[in-house]
PLY file of the C-alpha trace (Angstrom):
ply
format ascii 1.0
element vertex 191
property float x
property float y
property float z
element edge 190
property int vertex1
property int vertex2
end_header
17.03 89.97 93.90
19.05 90.31 90.65
17.95 92.97 88.12
18.99 90.61 85.26
16.36 88.10 86.48
13.47 90.57 86.43
11.01 89.66 83.65
10.09 92.65 81.51
7.77 93.18 78.63
6.93 96.38 76.74
3.13 96.93 76.95
2.92 100.27 75.19
5.18 102.70 73.43
4.04 106.28 72.78
5.93 108.37 70.17
5.59 111.87 68.73
6.10 111.89 64.94
6.66 114.56 62.37
5.89 113.38 58.81
6.94 116.81 57.31
3.78 116.91 55.18
0.35 118.46 55.65
-2.79 116.41 56.16
-6.22 117.32 54.90
-8.02 115.79 57.87
-11.52 115.66 56.31
-9.95 113.79 53.40
-8.00 111.49 55.73
-11.27 110.79 57.55
-13.14 110.03 54.35
-10.51 107.87 52.66
-8.88 106.12 55.65
-11.88 106.05 57.95
-10.21 108.11 60.69
-12.45 109.79 63.22
-12.42 113.57 62.76
-14.60 115.97 64.77
-12.74 119.31 65.12
-15.36 120.48 67.65
-14.13 117.85 70.14
-10.56 117.18 69.08
-8.27 119.03 66.63
-6.81 115.88 65.04
-7.87 112.76 63.23
-7.98 109.51 65.25
-6.85 106.70 63.07
-7.26 103.33 64.81
-5.61 100.32 63.24
-6.77 96.75 63.50
-3.34 95.78 64.77
-4.16 97.55 68.07
-2.31 100.84 67.74
-3.63 104.38 67.03
-2.31 107.42 65.15
-3.46 110.90 66.22
-2.92 112.91 63.04
-2.73 116.70 62.83
-3.03 118.96 59.82
0.55 120.21 60.22
1.92 116.68 59.58
2.65 115.93 63.18
1.23 112.83 64.88
1.24 110.73 68.03
1.48 106.92 67.75
0.37 104.87 70.76
-0.21 101.19 71.31
2.76 99.53 69.68
4.66 97.08 71.88
8.19 97.30 70.49
10.55 99.51 68.53
10.26 97.10 65.56
6.47 97.47 65.85
6.86 101.28 65.86
8.89 101.18 62.69
6.59 98.76 61.00
3.51 100.91 61.91
5.18 103.97 60.47
6.21 102.17 57.25
2.66 100.84 56.78
1.25 104.35 57.29
3.71 105.80 54.79
2.53 103.19 52.21
-1.16 103.96 52.94
-0.53 107.74 52.62
1.19 107.19 49.24
-1.39 104.76 47.82
-4.63 106.16 49.22
-3.91 109.87 49.91
-1.31 110.55 47.19
1.05 111.88 49.90
4.69 110.90 49.61
6.33 110.86 53.08
10.16 110.81 52.95
11.48 111.56 56.36
9.85 110.93 59.72
11.17 112.45 62.96
10.47 110.13 65.88
10.61 111.09 69.59
9.67 108.58 72.28
7.37 110.14 74.85
6.68 107.20 77.14
7.52 103.53 77.52
5.21 101.34 79.60
6.61 97.95 80.75
5.21 95.18 82.89
7.74 93.66 85.25
7.85 90.58 87.47
10.27 90.62 90.38
9.39 87.06 91.40
9.11 88.07 95.08
6.27 88.96 97.40
6.59 92.45 98.85
5.14 93.89 102.02
3.97 97.26 100.70
3.34 98.67 104.15
6.96 98.04 105.11
8.19 99.46 101.79
6.23 102.74 102.11
7.44 103.22 105.71
11.09 102.73 104.70
11.36 104.34 101.25
11.11 108.03 100.43
9.12 108.94 97.30
6.74 106.06 97.71
2.98 106.30 98.22
0.56 103.61 99.28
-3.11 103.98 100.07
-4.59 100.48 99.83
-8.19 101.72 100.38
-7.86 103.70 97.11
-5.59 101.46 94.99
-3.93 98.08 95.64
-0.55 99.18 94.31
2.26 101.29 95.72
3.68 104.17 93.66
7.41 104.65 93.78
9.21 107.45 91.94
12.83 107.61 90.85
14.63 110.58 89.35
17.70 109.32 87.40
16.31 108.13 85.09
12.96 109.76 85.71
10.36 107.03 86.05
7.52 105.78 88.14
6.80 102.20 89.31
3.44 100.83 90.36
4.33 97.96 92.63
1.95 95.24 93.78
2.38 92.86 96.71
2.76 89.96 94.22
6.00 91.46 93.01
4.41 92.42 89.68
5.05 95.99 88.63
4.37 98.55 85.93
7.10 100.90 84.90
6.10 104.17 83.24
7.67 107.45 82.20
10.88 106.37 80.49
11.73 107.86 77.14
14.79 105.73 76.26
15.04 101.96 76.04
18.62 102.17 77.37
17.28 103.54 80.69
15.15 100.43 81.38
18.04 98.45 82.88
19.16 101.35 85.07
15.59 101.95 86.30
15.12 98.24 87.12
18.50 98.19 88.84
17.46 101.09 91.11
14.13 99.37 91.86
15.88 96.10 92.79
18.45 97.92 94.93
15.63 99.77 96.75
13.45 96.65 97.26
16.47 94.70 98.47
17.39 97.41 100.98
13.83 98.08 102.17
13.36 94.94 104.21
10.00 94.54 102.49
10.64 91.24 100.69
8.27 88.65 102.22
9.72 85.77 100.24
10.17 84.29 96.79
7.12 83.21 94.90
7.06 79.54 93.94
7.50 80.49 90.29
10.39 82.86 91.18
14.11 82.36 90.98
15.56 82.34 94.50
18.99 83.52 93.51
0 1
1 2
2 3
3 4
4 5
5 6
6 7
7 8
8 9
9 10
10 11
11 12
12 13
13 14
14 15
15 16
16 17
17 18
18 19
19 20
20 21
21 22
22 23
23 24
24 25
25 26
26 27
27 28
28 29
29 30
30 31
31 32
32 33
33 34
34 35
35 36
36 37
37 38
38 39
39 40
40 41
41 42
42 43
43 44
44 45
45 46
46 47
47 48
48 49
49 50
50 51
51 52
52 53
53 54
54 55
55 56
56 57
57 58
58 59
59 60
60 61
61 62
62 63
63 64
64 65
65 66
66 67
67 68
68 69
69 70
70 71
71 72
72 73
73 74
74 75
75 76
76 77
77 78
78 79
79 80
80 81
81 82
82 83
83 84
84 85
85 86
86 87
87 88
88 89
89 90
90 91
91 92
92 93
93 94
94 95
95 96
96 97
97 98
98 99
99 100
100 101
101 102
102 103
103 104
104 105
105 106
106 107
107 108
108 109
109 110
110 111
111 112
112 113
113 114
114 115
115 116
116 117
117 118
118 119
119 120
120 121
121 122
122 123
123 124
124 125
125 126
126 127
127 128
128 129
129 130
130 131
131 132
132 133
133 134
134 135
135 136
136 137
137 138
138 139
139 140
140 141
141 142
142 143
143 144
144 145
145 146
146 147
147 148
148 149
149 150
150 151
151 152
152 153
153 154
154 155
155 156
156 157
157 158
158 159
159 160
160 161
161 162
162 163
163 164
164 165
165 166
166 167
167 168
168 169
169 170
170 171
171 172
172 173
173 174
174 175
175 176
176 177
177 178
178 179
179 180
180 181
181 182
182 183
183 184
184 185
185 186
186 187
187 188
188 189
189 190
């Protein structure tokens, strides 16, 4: 199995943001329609029609979740800056961005015997009566895979896009060496 042939798609990107301004959360709630109930959560929850959400805090920090690409992240931030300027009269100049988690779906195009995998590979966990996927942890880069017998996987925990290829390479190396490949799926590349 070749890491370059693994299909991958970003499903979610979570980032911490610092807008370097203060937010009047009751005002943000009233004007933008964000949810704000300080008795249950200290921030404003601003859900966007596009499918992503900002968690806004009075100190100007925020969490953005639900975008599916770095371009989508930048676009969501730019749209929010425009809204803050037009509707809240807040001019945001600089935004510090720190990625907290990337979630990707992967397709290895092979069928995997999860029982064989868990018996051969350290740092893997499989309990089919609780969950149909196997959990496999790697440490450099730090990430976790949820692996299904169909060869479909979810990759979570990365903070840098440049670590995706290394993580997938380690997964492929481990799966190839585990003796757990049952065979190629009909839609898979047999090379």
